[in-house]
N, C-alpha and C positions, 0 to 999 in steps of 0.2 A: 545501433545497439545490438541487433541480431547478427550472429556469426553463422555463415554457411556451414552445414555439416555438423552442427552442434545442437544440443537441446538447450532451451532457454526457460528458466523458471525464475520467478520474482517473488520476493517477500516485500511487502509494502505497508506503509502507514498512511492512512487517510485521516482527515479531520473535517469538521464543519466550518462554515464561513467565519465564525468568531473564535475558532481554535480551542474550544472547550472539551471536545470529545476526540478520542483517538481510537481508530479501528485498525487492526493488524490483519492482513490478508495474504493469500498465496495464489499465484496464477502462472500459467505458461504463456499468456499473452496480455501484457500489462496495458497496452493501448486499448484493446477490446474490453478488458475488465473495467477500466476507468469509464469507458462509454456506458457500460451497463449499470455501473453504480450511479451515474448521473441521469440515466434514462431508464429507470426500472419499468418492468411490466406493470400494467394497471393492477391494483390490488396487492402489490408487493408490500409485505409487512416486515421485511428483514431489517436488521439493525441499521445498516447504512441508509436505508430509505427513511426509516423513522427519525433518525437523527441528522439527516441530510449530510452525511459524510461522503463526500466525493472529491475532496481537494487533496491531492497528493503532496505529502511533505517529505517522504523518505522511501527509498527502495534499495534493494540489494539484488544483484543478478547471480544466478547459479546455473551451472550446466548439469548438475546432478540433482535429481528430484528428491532423493533421501536427505541430502544436505539442506535443501531448501525447506523441506517439511520440518526437520529438526530445528532449523533457525526460526521458523515461524512460531513453533511451540515455545522456544526459548524466549523470544521477544514478548509473546503473549503472557509469559510468566513474570515479566519485569514489573517493577513498581512504576507508577506514573512518572516519578522523578527519573528513573533510569531510562524510560522511553524518551522523555524530553531531552536527556543528555545525548542519547543516540541521534535524535533529530538535530540537536544543536551542533554536533560535530559535522554532520552531513550537510545541513541546510540552516546555518546560523540565523538567517533572517526569517525563517519559517515561510519562505515564498511558496506559493502554489506552483507545483512543477508539472501539472497536467499537460500544458502546451509544449513542454520540452521532450515529451516521449514520442519517439518516431514509430 
């Protein structure tokens, strides 16, 4: 997934176990971020902890940080249906992709 000599940024969508909640995030290390979503610090009251959103459904890779941030904001502004359509094109079965990230 990572390319030597380049920057890596990811926009991603997480869900809870029963796939009722969607969370959009941005990171430069997707594997590490997935770990921290699933293993939060004690007392963490962030959205992903409260709603148990740590199952990866969708991600996009960018080499430019500004493009990644713009894309995150764009997706956050989408309706639920548009977010679901984005996931359906990328991951039609809505499989949890956490274990596929290197």
